[in-house]
NUVEXKE-183409 format. One record per residue (C-alpha): residue in one letter; x, y, z negated. Coordinates in nm, 4 decimals, padded with zeros to 6 digits. Each point is the difference from the previous one (the first is absolute). Layout:
BEGIN
res,east,north,up
A,X,Y,Z
...
// end
This chain:
BEGIN
res,east,north,up
M,00.3789,-00.0754,02.3529
A,-00.1167,00.2844,-00.2265
E,-00.2645,00.0969,00.2523
D,-00.1651,-00.3407,-00.0595
K,-00.0181,00.0483,-00.3767
T,-00.2768,00.2190,-00.1299
I,00.1564,00.0270,-00.3464
L,00.3189,00.1459,00.1455
R,-00.2006,00.2412,00.2123
A,-00.1842,00.1243,-00.3081
L,00.3258,00.0373,-00.1893
A,00.1353,00.2050,00.2900
G,-00.2912,00.2398,-00.0450
Q,-00.2361,-00.1189,00.2718
V,-00.3743,00.0336,-00.0531
Q,-00.1830,-00.3148,00.1119
A,-00.3718,-00.0479,00.0540
I,00.0144,-00.3290,-00.1907
P,00.2455,00.0128,-00.2912
P,00.2341,-00.2925,-00.0554
V,-00.0739,-00.2013,-00.3112
W,00.1633,-00.2269,-00.2531
M,-00.0662,-00.0611,-00.3709
M,00.2179,00.0142,-00.3062
R,00.0260,-00.3536,-00.1434
Q,-00.1565,-00.1351,00.3184
A,00.1926,-00.3227,-00.0611
G,-00.1432,-00.1017,-00.3320
R,-00.2295,-00.1889,-00.2314
Y,-00.3273,00.0928,00.1718
L,00.0991,-00.2305,00.2891
P,-00.0400,-00.3772,-00.0426
E,00.2959,-00.0634,00.2301
Y,00.2201,00.2117,-00.2264
R,-00.1089,-00.1943,-00.3075
A,00.0818,-00.3268,00.1762
T,00.3490,00.1201,00.0954
R,00.0678,00.1321,-00.3478
A,-00.0996,-00.3386,-00.1431
Q,00.2473,-00.1588,00.2395
A,00.2749,00.2336,-00.1254
G,-00.0763,-00.0844,-00.3634
D,00.0255,00.3497,-00.1466
F,00.0042,00.3628,00.1098
L,00.3757,00.0616,-00.0063
S,00.0669,-00.3232,00.1889
L,-00.2412,00.1234,00.2655
C,00.1865,00.3329,00.0227
Y,00.3384,-00.1716,00.0326
T,-00.0960,-00.2768,00.2465
P,00.0271,00.1714,00.3404
D,-00.2143,-00.2420,00.1998
L,-00.2858,00.0232,-00.2505
A,00.0340,00.3765,-00.0561
A,-00.0074,00.0471,00.3769
E,-00.3057,-00.2221,00.0247
V,-00.2023,00.2086,-00.2478
T,00.1206,00.3200,00.1692
L,-00.1381,-00.1294,00.3307
Q,-00.3288,-00.1457,-00.1295
P,-00.2002,00.3269,00.0013
I,00.1361,00.0849,00.3452
R,-00.1320,-00.3274,00.1378
R,-00.3350,00.0371,-00.1765
Y,-00.0707,00.3692,00.0602
G,00.2409,00.1402,00.2574
F,00.1204,00.2888,-00.2158
D,00.2218,00.2545,00.1710
A,00.2796,-00.0623,-00.2511
A,00.1369,-00.2791,-00.2137
I,00.1613,00.0904,-00.3296
L,00.2763,-00.2160,-00.1399
F,-00.1163,-00.2307,-00.2775
A,00.2179,00.0670,-00.3033
D,-00.0283,00.1839,-00.3323
I,00.1263,00.3400,-00.1113
L,00.1800,-00.1574,-00.2972
L,00.2267,-00.2293,00.2004
I,00.2507,00.2849,00.0094
A,00.0007,00.0096,-00.3805
Q,00.0731,-00.3716,-00.0061
A,00.2741,00.0456,00.2582
L,00.1600,00.2574,-00.2307
G,00.0099,-00.2567,-00.2791
A,-00.3258,00.0473,-00.1882
D,-00.1801,-00.3153,-00.1071
L,-00.3342,-00.0194,00.1843
W,-00.2896,-00.2378,-00.0389
F,-00.3737,00.0050,00.0585
S,-00.2518,-00.1038,-00.2632
T,-00.3299,-00.1305,00.1355
G,-00.2681,00.2625,-00.0405
E,00.2415,00.2483,-00.1569
G,00.2206,00.1163,00.2857
P,00.3777,00.0484,00.0013
R,00.2291,-00.0194,-00.2998
L,00.3596,00.1210,-00.0067
S,00.2896,00.0319,-00.2399
T,00.0117,00.3636,-00.1097
I,00.2399,00.2868,00.0648
T,-00.0192,00.2348,-00.2987
S,00.3625,00.0972,-00.0628
A,00.3307,00.0693,00.1690
A,00.1150,-00.3469,-00.1089
D,-00.2962,-00.1616,00.1776
L,00.0749,00.1997,00.3124
A,00.3665,-00.1024,-00.0084
R,-00.1015,-00.3656,00.0159
L,-00.1657,00.0421,00.3395
K,00.1817,-00.1060,00.3155
P,00.1680,00.2384,00.2443
V,-00.2216,00.1055,00.2885
D,00.2337,-00.1616,00.2525
E,-00.0939,-00.3428,-00.1428
I,-00.3761,00.0212,00.0600
D,00.0081,-00.1522,00.3484
A,00.1026,-00.3350,-00.1433
V,-00.3406,-00.0213,-00.1701
L,-00.2029,00.1782,00.2680
A,00.1372,-00.1892,00.3031
P,-00.3163,-00.2179,00.0206
V,-00.2115,00.3160,00.0302
Y,00.2051,00.1129,00.2987
E,-00.0396,-00.3419,00.1580
T,-00.3772,00.0316,-00.0440
V,00.0160,00.3297,00.1905
R,00.1913,-00.1666,00.2834
I,-00.2483,-00.2872,00.0251
V,-00.3003,00.2325,00.0054
A,00.1609,00.2352,00.2512
R,00.0417,-00.2894,00.2424
A,-00.3534,-00.1300,-00.0520
L,-00.2124,00.3158,00.0145
P,-00.2006,00.0946,00.3086
R,00.1779,00.2726,00.1942
E,-00.2662,00.2583,-00.0871
T,00.0283,-00.0588,-00.3766
T,00.2325,00.2127,-00.2131
L,00.2078,-00.1520,-00.2797
I,00.0111,00.2036,-00.3215
G,00.2635,-00.0540,-00.2669
F,-00.0320,00.1503,-00.3457
A,00.1416,00.0667,-00.3425
G,-00.1241,00.1457,-00.3240
A,00.1075,00.3574,-00.0603
P,00.2628,00.0470,-00.2746
W,-00.2354,00.1511,-00.2587
T,-00.2552,-00.2789,00.0340
V,00.2582,-00.2788,-00.0135
A,00.1656,00.1711,-00.2974
T,-00.3269,00.0048,-00.1945
Y,-00.0169,-00.3783,00.0167
M,00.3681,-00.0460,-00.0797
I,-00.0244,00.2224,-00.3077
A,-00.3272,-00.1375,-00.1383
G,00.0532,-00.3587,00.1113
R,-00.3504,-00.0020,00.1460
G,-00.2663,00.2233,00.1506
T,-00.1459,00.2544,-00.2425
P,-00.3121,00.2207,00.0151
D,00.1851,00.3310,-00.0249
Q,00.3664,-00.0875,00.0636
G,00.0618,00.1176,-00.3547
P,00.3275,-00.1873,-00.0619
A,00.1590,00.1529,00.3114
H,-00.1136,00.3490,-00.0973
A,00.1356,-00.0578,-00.3506
L,00.3422,-00.1087,00.1260
M,00.0056,00.2974,00.2391
Q,-00.0312,00.2290,-00.3021
A,00.2058,-00.1914,-00.2573
D,00.2942,-00.1084,00.2164
P,-00.0010,00.1963,00.3266
A,00.3523,-00.1141,00.0887
T,-00.0978,-00.3680,00.0029
F,-00.3282,00.0731,00.1717
D,00.1659,00.2056,00.2745
A,00.2691,-00.2646,00.0475
L,-00.2674,-00.2657,00.0536
I,-00.1774,00.2207,00.2547
E,00.3306,00.0605,00.1803
M,00.0698,-00.3730,00.0137
L,-00.3465,-00.0651,00.1399
I,00.0337,00.2720,00.2643
T,00.3229,-00.1560,00.1242
A,-00.1376,-00.3545,-00.0152
T,-00.3199,00.0982,00.1804
I,00.1952,00.1579,00.2841
E,00.2009,-00.3207,00.0426
Y,-00.3064,-00.2231,-00.0300
L,-00.2070,00.1887,00.2568
S,00.2954,00.0436,00.2328
A,00.0505,-00.3768,00.0020
Q,-00.3703,-00.0529,00.0750
I,00.0274,00.2396,00.2943
A,00.3100,-00.1790,00.1268
A,-00.1934,-00.3281,-00.0183
G,-00.2885,00.1333,00.2101
A,-00.2299,00.2289,-00.2028
E,-00.1255,00.2792,00.2264
V,-00.1487,00.2146,-00.2778
V,00.0670,00.0060,-00.3731
K,-00.2261,00.1107,-00.2816
L,00.0832,00.1258,-00.3485
F,-00.2602,-00.0952,-00.2596
D,00.0056,00.2448,-00.2915
S,-00.2967,-00.1595,-00.1708
W,00.0432,00.1942,-00.3260
A,00.0906,00.3403,00.1465
G,-00.3228,00.1419,-00.1378
S,00.1311,-00.0129,-00.3580
L,00.2798,00.2431,00.0900
K,-00.0979,00.3622,-00.0441
G,00.1614,00.3316,00.0899
D,00.3788,-00.0027,00.0063
A,00.0057,-00.3746,-00.0695
F,-00.1952,-00.0657,00.3209
A,00.2466,00.2095,00.1991
R,00.3009,-00.1636,-00.1619
Y,-00.1058,-00.3642,-00.0107
A,-00.2556,-00.0390,00.2829
V,00.0913,00.2595,00.2621
A,00.3804,00.0127,-00.0276
P,00.0659,-00.3778,00.0036
T,-00.2358,-00.0450,00.2949
R,00.1752,00.2806,00.1872
R,00.3438,-00.1519,-00.0622
I,-00.1076,-00.3500,00.1030
I,-00.1657,00.1216,00.3196
A,00.2970,00.2198,00.0954
A,00.2419,-00.2897,-00.0474
L,-00.2142,-00.2426,00.1990
K,-00.0459,00.2424,00.2876
A,00.3744,00.0695,00.0073
R,00.0698,-00.3735,00.0321
H,-00.2975,-00.0844,00.2206
P,-00.0927,00.3048,00.2095
G,-00.3674,00.0104,00.0847
I,-00.1142,-00.2469,-00.2653
P,-00.3436,00.1094,-00.1270
V,-00.0642,00.0059,-00.3743
I,-00.3375,-00.0042,-00.1773
A,-00.0041,00.1384,-00.3548
F,-00.2719,-00.0857,-00.2520
P,00.0130,00.2181,-00.3137
R,-00.3172,-00.1545,-00.1388
E,-00.2340,00.2281,-00.1954
A,00.2239,00.2998,00.0652
E,-00.3107,00.2203,00.0359
Q,00.1285,00.3529,00.0812
G,00.3457,-00.1534,00.0402
Y,-00.1130,-00.1451,00.3327
I,00.0019,00.3532,00.1408
G,00.3343,00.0631,00.1675
F,00.1361,-00.3438,-00.0922
A,00.0866,-00.0861,00.3607
K,00.1932,00.3221,00.0527
A,00.1760,-00.0288,-00.3350
T,00.1164,-00.3584,00.0574
G,00.0298,-00.0453,00.3765
A,-00.2659,-00.2730,-00.0009
D,-00.1642,-00.0664,00.3366
C,-00.3279,-00.0902,-00.1692
V,-00.1525,00.0465,-00.3433
A,-00.2268,-00.2777,-00.1248
I,-00.2987,00.1277,-00.1966
D,-00.1722,-00.1825,-00.2831
N,-00.3776,00.0072,-00.0462
S,-00.0005,00.2438,-00.2915
V,-00.0071,00.2846,00.2536
S,-00.2508,00.0382,00.2822
A,00.0863,-00.0474,00.3643
D,-00.1358,00.3463,00.0752
W,00.2305,00.1559,-00.2589
A,00.2995,-00.1982,00.1280
A,-00.0754,00.0997,00.3603
A,-00.0051,00.3657,-00.0983
H,00.3034,-00.0012,-00.2295
V,00.2277,-00.2917,00.0959
Q,-00.0703,-00.0964,00.3607
V,00.0925,00.3555,00.1047
D,00.3630,-00.1110,-00.0446
G,-00.0283,-00.3224,00.2022
C,-00.1179,-00.3579,-00.0232
V,-00.2038,-00.1197,-00.2954
Q,-00.0823,-00.3563,-00.0956
G,-00.3094,-00.1081,-00.1914
N,-00.2255,00.0148,-00.1853
L,-00.3002,-00.2369,-00.0364
D,-00.0774,-00.0953,-00.3594
P,00.0815,-00.3727,-00.0386
K,-00.3327,-00.0511,-00.1780
Y,-00.1748,00.0094,00.3379
M,00.1850,-00.3176,00.0990
V,-00.1885,-00.1683,-00.2846
L,-00.3347,00.1756,00.0431
G,-00.0252,-00.0200,00.3791
G,-00.3337,00.0851,00.1565
P,-00.1006,00.3263,00.1680
E,00.1979,00.1990,-00.2585
L,00.3232,-00.1540,00.1255
V,-00.0830,00.0852,00.3596
S,-00.1119,00.3577,-00.0722
E,00.2969,00.0778,-00.2253
T,00.2443,-00.1417,00.2541
R,-00.1507,00.2096,00.2774
R,-00.0017,00.3098,-00.2213
I,00.3735,-00.0328,-00.0614
V,00.0714,-00.0531,00.3705
R,-00.1962,00.3175,00.0790
A,00.1698,00.2019,-00.2730
F,00.3469,-00.0786,00.1352
S,-00.0926,00.0005,00.3700
Q,00.1644,00.3337,00.0802
G,00.3505,-00.1122,-00.0939
P,00.2302,-00.3035,-00.0097
H,-00.1486,-00.2660,-00.2270
I,00.0678,-00.3591,-00.1008
F,-00.3079,-00.1567,-00.1570
N,00.0672,-00.1839,-00.3244
L,-00.1385,-00.0456,-00.3471
G,00.0720,00.2432,-00.2821
H,00.1723,-00.2860,-00.1847
G,00.0459,-00.3733,00.0523
I,-00.2880,-00.2319,00.0858
T,-00.1082,-00.1902,-00.3111
P,-00.0183,-00.3787,-00.0467
D,-00.3814,00.0091,-00.0284
A,-00.0424,00.1625,00.3440
D,-00.2107,-00.1830,00.2585
P,00.2125,-00.0869,00.3064
D,-00.3047,00.0600,00.2185
N,-00.0091,00.3613,-00.1160
V,00.3412,00.0563,00.1554
Q,-00.1475,-00.0925,00.3368
R,-00.2928,00.2348,-00.0647
M,00.2418,00.2819,-00.0764
L,00.1936,-00.0664,00.3213
G,-00.3221,-00.0012,00.1975
A,-00.0946,00.3378,-00.1444
I,00.3419,00.1423,00.0922
R,00.0326,-00.1512,00.3458
G,-00.3641,00.0072,00.1027
// end
């Protein structure tokens, strides 16, 4: 069925006159139907862990817009919770976690082989969505990359500069490296189980990769991604993997070759023309419309969308935003964007 799925064709290196399209956070708060389902669930984590409802919000943007891919509705920090971290969400403040700042904290986490007991509802969501999707629509599973998940586990929350994680890296490298190793192993198991349940593509979100510089970028962004991808492809030959080392800047160059990723997602801090010249030369790229245009709309949205399509038109491309769509986006602007892409 791969020939019916434009996302899979792009990931295989095919150049298409009309690029396939989906959006990061396409199932989310900008949609009234999502807000209604979340209210039904009661809270965010209950929504993530109730397969019928998580599948419903995964499918809502497919029904409304006909995207070329659905991405599993979950959260990158579920894996931290599955490993034994306390996780909760404070309204208007984002995630909160118990912290890992010492070897003793790390020792209290659960073994990796116990994570499936917590994450089983996520796999059931994948199975439900896989059965329900139109045959031409690709199902994408995902996880947070080890560095990004570690930054939250160390700080107990999101931080502007990932300072607590950098501090632990310097002060106690043994504990820091052990946490990264645990997350590499857990991420392989988590994504492998999503693939077994029906995910046709998986994506690694390294949202805070940009704060890693020099040798740290190679050690904690490139190397873990390479190990995860190699393990997944050994278990599931042919599975495509999208990597998103957000705000990597020059680190985007050669990232696909260094990690084995089938596609590199590009944020909107770099231009499409630059990415076409320096990243797309190695294969498929995904991106990179600034999410602000989904709020602004108007002729600027249409012209910027078309500019990006033109910039990437000589190579394999999956159209997406440079980061997730924001809650204040106008749902009608999504349709305008699709019209500009598909003509």
